[in-house]
C-alpha positions as CSV (number, residue, x, y, z in Angstrom):
1,X,0.4,-0.2,-0.1
2,X,1.0,3.6,-1.1
3,X,2.1,5.5,2.4
4,X,-0.5,8.4,0.7
5,X,-3.2,5.9,0.5
6,X,-2.2,4.5,3.7
7,X,-2.2,7.8,5.5
8,X,-5.4,9.2,3.3
9,X,-6.6,5.8,5.3
10,X,-5.5,6.3,9.3
11,X,-6.8,9.4,8.3
12,X,-10.1,8.5,7.6
13,X,-9.7,6.8,10.8
14,X,-9.0,8.9,12.5
15,X,-11.8,11.1,11.2
16,X,-14.4,8.1,12.0
17,X,-13.7,7.8,15.8
18,X,-14.0,11.3,16.5
19,X,-16.8,11.9,14.6
20,X,-18.7,8.6,16.1
21,X,-17.8,10.0,19.7
22,X,-19.1,13.3,19.1
23,X,-22.7,11.6,17.9
24,X,-22.3,9.5,20.5
25,X,-22.2,11.8,23.2
26,X,-24.8,13.4,21.8
27,X,-27.3,10.0,21.4
28,X,-26.4,9.8,25.0
29,X,-27.4,13.7,26.1
30,X,-30.7,13.6,24.5
31,X,-31.6,9.8,26.2
32,X,-30.1,10.6,29.6
33,X,-29.8,14.4,30.2
34,X,-32.5,15.5,28.3
35,X,-34.7,12.4,27.9
36,X,-36.7,11.4,24.8
37,X,-39.8,13.5,26.4
38,X,-37.7,16.8,26.8
39,X,-36.4,15.9,23.6
40,X,-39.9,15.4,21.5
41,X,-41.1,18.8,23.3
42,X,-38.1,20.4,22.1
43,X,-38.8,19.1,18.3
44,X,-43.0,19.9,19.0
45,X,-41.5,23.1,20.2
46,X,-40.3,23.3,16.4
47,X,-43.0,21.8,14.7
48,X,-41.9,19.4,13.6
49,X,-44.5,16.1,12.6
50,X,-44.8,13.5,14.8
51,X,-42.0,14.7,17.6
52,X,-42.3,11.9,20.5
53,X,-41.2,9.5,17.1
54,X,-39.1,11.8,15.7
55,X,-37.0,12.0,19.1
56,X,-36.9,8.6,19.3
57,X,-35.6,8.0,16.1
58,X,-32.8,10.8,16.6
59,X,-32.0,9.9,19.3
60,X,-31.3,5.7,19.0
61,X,-29.8,7.2,15.4
62,X,-26.8,9.7,17.3
63,X,-26.8,6.6,20.0
64,X,-26.0,3.8,17.5
65,X,-24.9,5.5,14.1
66,X,-22.1,7.2,16.2
67,X,-21.0,3.7,18.1
68,X,-20.9,2.5,14.8
69,X,-19.0,5.7,13.4
70,X,-16.8,4.5,16.5
71,X,-16.2,0.4,15.4
72,X,-16.3,1.3,11.8
73,X,-19.3,-1.0,10.9
74,X,-21.2,0.1,8.1
75,X,-19.6,3.3,8.3
76,X,-21.4,5.2,4.0
77,X,-24.6,4.0,5.8
78,X,-24.0,5.2,9.6
79,X,-22.6,8.6,7.9
80,X,-25.1,9.3,5.3
81,X,-28.1,8.9,8.1
82,X,-26.2,11.1,10.3
83,X,-25.6,13.8,7.2
84,X,-29.4,13.7,7.1
85,X,-29.5,13.9,11.2
86,X,-27.3,17.1,10.5
87,X,-29.0,18.6,7.6
88,X,-32.0,18.5,9.3
89,X,-31.1,19.8,12.6
90,X,-29.4,23.4,10.4
91,X,-32.5,23.4,8.6
92,X,-34.6,23.4,11.0
93,X,-32.9,25.1,14.7
94,X,-28.9,26.3,13.1
95,X,-29.1,28.8,9.8
96,X,-31.9,30.9,11.6
97,X,-29.0,31.6,14.3
98,X,-26.5,32.8,12.1
99,X,-23.3,31.1,10.8
100,X,-21.0,31.1,14.8
101,X,-21.5,29.5,18.2
102,X,-23.2,29.3,20.7
103,X,-26.5,28.4,18.5
104,X,-25.1,29.0,14.8
105,X,-24.8,26.2,12.7
106,X,-21.0,26.0,12.3
107,X,-20.4,23.1,14.7
108,X,-23.6,21.2,12.4
109,X,-21.8,22.5,9.2
110,X,-19.0,20.3,10.5
111,X,-20.7,17.6,11.3
112,X,-22.4,17.2,8.3
113,X,-19.1,18.1,6.0
114,X,-17.0,15.5,8.4
115,X,-20.1,12.7,7.4
116,X,-20.3,13.3,4.0
117,X,-16.4,12.9,3.9
118,X,-17.1,9.5,5.0
119,X,-19.7,8.4,3.0
120,X,-17.0,9.1,-0.1
121,X,-13.7,7.5,1.4
122,X,-15.8,5.1,4.1
123,X,-14.1,4.5,7.4
124,X,-10.6,3.1,6.4
125,X,-8.7,0.2,6.7
126,X,-9.1,0.3,10.8
127,X,-12.3,-0.5,10.8
128,X,-14.2,-3.8,11.5
129,X,-15.4,-3.1,7.8
130,X,-11.8,-2.7,6.8
131,X,-10.9,-5.6,8.3
132,X,-13.5,-8.0,6.9
133,X,-12.5,-6.3,3.5
134,X,-9.3,-7.6,4.0
135,X,-10.8,-10.8,5.0
136,X,-9.4,-10.7,8.4
137,X,-12.0,-11.5,11.0
138,X,-11.7,-9.0,14.6
139,X,-10.5,-11.5,17.1
140,X,-14.2,-11.8,18.8
141,X,-15.9,-13.2,15.7
142,X,-12.9,-15.5,16.1
143,X,-13.8,-16.5,19.5
144,X,-10.6,-15.5,20.8
145,X,-9.9,-12.9,24.0
146,X,-7.5,-10.4,23.3
147,X,-4.7,-10.2,25.7
148,X,-1.4,-8.9,26.8
149,X,0.2,-7.4,23.5
150,X,-2.0,-8.9,21.1
151,X,-4.8,-6.4,22.9
152,X,-3.0,-2.8,21.9
153,X,-2.3,-4.4,18.1
């Protein structure tokens, strides 16, 4: 594998894991700190249709889609769904607040762009999908436990 290609694979891996952590944290925030009723109430104030259903879908997407990105499983699908999530957040909340934080669209726009990059580039080779693509099974799928130095590879 060429050096540039290997660097690109690691760049995608870093992007995927960090974006996954951010989305997982937001899913946890919605589920455990705001609560589904709080998220649904917020969505109702925004005028979104079926706000409780939307709250459950968005919370689950951010929680499980973020986790999928962290491990690199179904990266392109998870990233596409999360990109749609961010487009919705931009159009319904952040756009009218301007560009800059704390309420503007700059953070959501950055996450939208990061997810689009993951849709186009994939999750990198250091991912569950990358391992399967190369014909390698993760240790858990082989029925092995990672111990000692093997756990750090």
